N, C-alpha and C positions, 0 to 999 in steps of 0.2 A: 504493500500500500504506500510505500515511500517512493515508488518509481524506480527506474532502472539507471544505476550508475551514479546518481547524485549523492555525495556524502551529506547527510542531513543534520549533522551537529548533535545527534542524540547518541547516548551510550547504551546501545541495545543490550549488551551483555549484563547490564545492571538489573535487568528484569528477571534474571535467573531465579532469585529468591521468590519474587512475586509469582512466577510461573509454578514454582514448587508449592507455594501456599495454595494456589488455585487447584493444583492437582490433588492435594490432600483434602481440600474442602469438597471436591467433586465426588469423593467416595461416600459422602453423607448428604449432599445437597443436590437438588436438580440444577441443570445448567443455567436456567433463567434466574436463579438466585445467587449464583457464584459471585458475580461482580459486585453487587450491592452489599452482600454479606461481608465481603472482603473490605470494602470501603467503610462500612459501619463498624466493623471490628477495629480498624485502624483509628477511627474517630474515638471509640471507647478507650483504646490503648493510650492515645494521647492524653485523654482526660485523667485516667488513672495514674499514669506516670507523672503528670503535672501535680496531682495531689501529693504524691510522695516527695517530689522535688521541693515543693513549697514547705512541706513539713520539715524537711532538712534545713532549708534556708531560714525559717522562722525559729528553729530550735535554739539558736544562739541568743535570740531575744527573749526566750521564754523564762519565766520565773515562777516556779511552783506549779501545782496541779492545775489551777484555774487557767494559767497562761498556756499550759499544754493543751487543755480542752479548747481554749480560744484558737490555738494554732491549728488544731484539727478542723474546727469549723471554718476558719478563714481559708484553709487549704481547700476544703470542699467547695466553698463559694468561688474561689479563684479558678479551680478546675472546671466548674460549671461555666464560668464566664469565658474561659479559654475555648470551651467546646461550642458555645452558643452566641458568641459576639458576632456582630454583623459582618466584620471583615472575614472571619473564617467561614461564615454561612455562604458568602459570595463565592468562595473557592469551592465549597462542597456542592453548591447548587448546580453547577455544571461540572460534574466530577471528572477528575483525571487522577488515576492511581498514584502518580508520582507526587502530587501535592498531598494526598492522604498519608503517604509514607513520610513525607517531610514534616507534616503536622505531628505525627507520632514520634519522629526522630528527635526533634528539638528537646522536648522534656526528658525523653529516655536517655539520650546521650549526654545532655547537660548534667543529669543526676549522676551518671557513672563516670563522667569526666571529673566532676567535683570529688566523688568518692575516691577515685584513683589518684588525684592530686593530693587529697588530704592524707590518704594512706595507700601508697602504691604496692599493695600486697598482691601475690599471685592470684588470689580469688577475685579481687576487684578488677585486675587487668584482664582476667579471663572473661568476666561478665561484660566488661567494656568491649572486648573483641567480639563476643557472641552478639551483643546488642547492635554493634556497628554493622555486623554482617547481616543481621535480620532486617535492618532498615536500609540496607544498601540500595534498594530500588529508588530511593530519593535521588540517586545519581543518574537516573535515566535522562533527566534534564540537568546536565552538568552545572548550569548556573545556579540551580538550587543547592547543589553540593557546595558550591563556592560560598553561598550565603551561610550554610552550616559552618564552613571553614572560618568565616568571620567571627562567629561566636566561639569557636575553638581557639582562634588566635587571641580573642579577648580573655578567655580563661588563662591561656599561657602567659600573656603579658602581666595580668594581675598577680598570678601565682609567682612569677619570676621576681616581680618588684617586692613581693611579700617575703619569699623564702630564699631568693637568690640561688635556687637549685635548678640547674638546667637538666640534670639527669632524669628526673621524674617527668618533666615536660616532654623530653625527647621520647621517653618510654610510652607516654600516652599517645603522642602523635604517631609514633611508629606502629602502635597497636591499631589505631584507626586506619592508617595507610595499609597495613597488612590485611585488614578485613575487607578493604575496598580495592585491593590491588588487581583482582581478577577482571574488573572492568576499567579501573582508572588508568592502568598502564597502557593497554591497547588504545583506549580513547585518547590519551595524552599524545601518543605517537601520531595518531590520525589527525588530531586537532592542529598539530604543528604544521601539517602539510596541506590542510584543507580550509583553513580559516578564511582565506580570500574567496575560495569557491563558494562557501556557505553565504558570505556577504553578497556574492554576485548572483545567488539564486533568484529567479524571477519573483517568487512569492515574497522574498525579503525586499527586493527592489521596489515592488509595488506597495507593500504594506507597512514596512518598518516605521517610516516617519509618521504615517497616519496613526498607527498604533500608539506610538510614543505620545503624540499630542492628545489622543483620546484619554490616555492615562493622566496627562498633565491637566486636563480639564477638572480633575478631582484632586489636584495637587496643592490646594491651599491648606492652611493650618487647620481650619474648622473641619474640613472633610477628612483630613488625615487623622486628627484626634478622635473623630467620630467613626473612623475606619470605613468610610464610604468610598467606593471606587467606581470605575467605569461600568462594572457589571450592572449596577442599579439603573443605568441609562441605556443598557443594551436592548436592541430590538431583534425579535426573532419571528419568523413566519409560523403562524399556528395553522396547521393543516386542517384541523377540525372546523375552525371558523373561517378559514381562507382569508385571514387578516394578518397584517404585521402588528405584533403586540409588544409591549414592554416586557422583557424577559422576566423581571422580578417585580411585577406589579403589586403583588400582595405585600412585599417587603417595603416598597416605596410608600404605599398607603399607610402601613404601620408606622414607619419612621417619620411621618408627618404629624402624628398625634402628639399632643402636648405632653402627656404623661411619659411617653417614650423619650422625648427630648429631655425632660427633667431627669429621668433615670440615667440616660446617657451622660448628662452633665455631671451627675453625682459620681459616676465611675471615672470620668475624666479628672475630676477634682481629686479623688482618692489616688489616682495614678500620679498626679503631680505632687501630692503630699508625700507619697511613697518615695518618689525620686528625691524630694527635699530631705526626707528623713535619712535616706541612705547616704546622702552627701554630708549633711550636718553631723550625723552621728558616726560617720566614717565606718559604716557597716560594709566591710570589704567583700563579704560573700555575695553582695549584690552588684559589685562593680562590673563584672563581665556583662551583666544584663543592662547596666547603664550604658556601656559601650554599644551593645546590641541595639538598644533603643535609639541611640544617636545615629548609628549607621543606617538603620531602616528608615528613620524619620528623614534623613538627608535625601535618600533616593525617592521616598514617597512624596515629600513636600517639594516637588519639582516645579511648582507654579507659585513659589513663595519668594519674595525679594531676597536676593543674595544666593539662596539655594538654587533658584532657577538658573541664574547665570553660571553657578558652579557646575550644575548638571550639564548645561549647554557646552561649557568649556571641555568637560570630560568627553562628551560625545564628539567634539571637534578634534581634540588631540588624540583620543584613543577610540577610533571608530569601531574596533573589535569589541571593546567594552560597551560602547553605545548600542551595538547590535545585540550583544548578549543580554543587556538589561533594557531592551526596548519595551518590555512589559514590566515596569517597576512594581506595579501593584501586585501582580501574581507572584513575583519573586520575593517581595519583602513584606507583604501584609501578614503572613503567618508569623514571621520573626517579630514583627511589631506587636501583634496580638499576644504573642508568647511573653514578651517583655512587659507589655502593658498589664497583663494578668498578674504577673509577679509583683509589680510595683503597686497595683491596686490592692493586693493582699497586704503588702507592707504598709500602705497608707491606711487601710482599715485597722490594722494592728496598732498603728500610731494613735488613731482616734479612740480606739477602745481603751488604750492605756490611759488616755485623758479622762475616760469615763469610768475608771476602775472603782470609784467609790459608789457608783450607782448599784442598786440591787441587782442580783443575779438574773431575776426574771426579765429585767429590762435588756440585759445583754442578749438573752435568748430571743426576745422579741425582735431585737435589731437583726439578728441572724436570719430569723424567719422572714422578715421584711425584705432583706437583701436577696435571699433565695427566690422569694416570690417575684421580686423585681426582675430577676434574670429570666424567669419563665414568662413574665409579661412581655418582655422585649423579644422573646424567641418563640412565642406560642405558634407561629405558622409552621415551625419545624414539626410540631406534633399533629398538624392537620394536612399533611401531604405536601408541604412546601420546603422540604429539606434537600 
């Protein structure tokens, strides 16, 4: 389906694990359920691993049993938000397996990268290797793997500044390389020889610039913080009605409602409070995600003063990079939502600390309200619009 003879820029071998998963599922499920079962399981895996990652990150801020319970509840809320925020919904609404694997890979690998850097034991390194191999299909679109490498680099830089130990950083990077070498090495060889061919492909000549500017239409600060992208404005032909319709009409209607705007604003404020808390309190375990937030915001906010000019300069000076990231929304929104969810949890933790003298039932009421709010802004998911 790729055509004859044209190198397409994809790492086909990275789908080995995905094909194996599908083969295993095919022994218990009918063929028409395989694809969406796989995607739904990856969505669930991303949420569960996010929960355990935030539990670990908040553990250093916990004090006593009540703080531990707070951490578990906050981690549950942040995991739900990671699964059901509008940015991630847009990616899953028109599903492609590589993005589903990337969604699961970010929290899974972040958790085991951190565990391995904190304690580079054979057990942690082995689990990191297995995890990296199992989510290797994120490399099918190599630019997504580059996005993951950005968060890996952030972990490496922060850990080196803190510990000055290059050995364990090298061990972690070598482990991830070894788990992905089966597709990364042949693809790297091919990419060196075919970069110009890929840029010259007719589909890229015709569409790359238009695609970038469609992304840029949602590249202002308000849309980026609200995680709204070009998908919400996309039009598709409906064969049943024989009409061109807005692809995500239900979601557009929902996000125009006043209460949804208020809930979105609350989460944006907690995200900003979380970033402020990490910086002011020097909570170094959050620094890699601070870097991840900055990188993803830089590419997403490509219609914002200064950042627009910087993005344009990169596209001019480095056309291969411009071509690779002509879809900044699809490449960076999952990373941004990932970091956003982490800092929203930290921001909520900061606010609850300020409310520590309030009765316990008030705390639980707050958690119930927050969980309900997430379901309110995501209820189309449960009515056939996921």
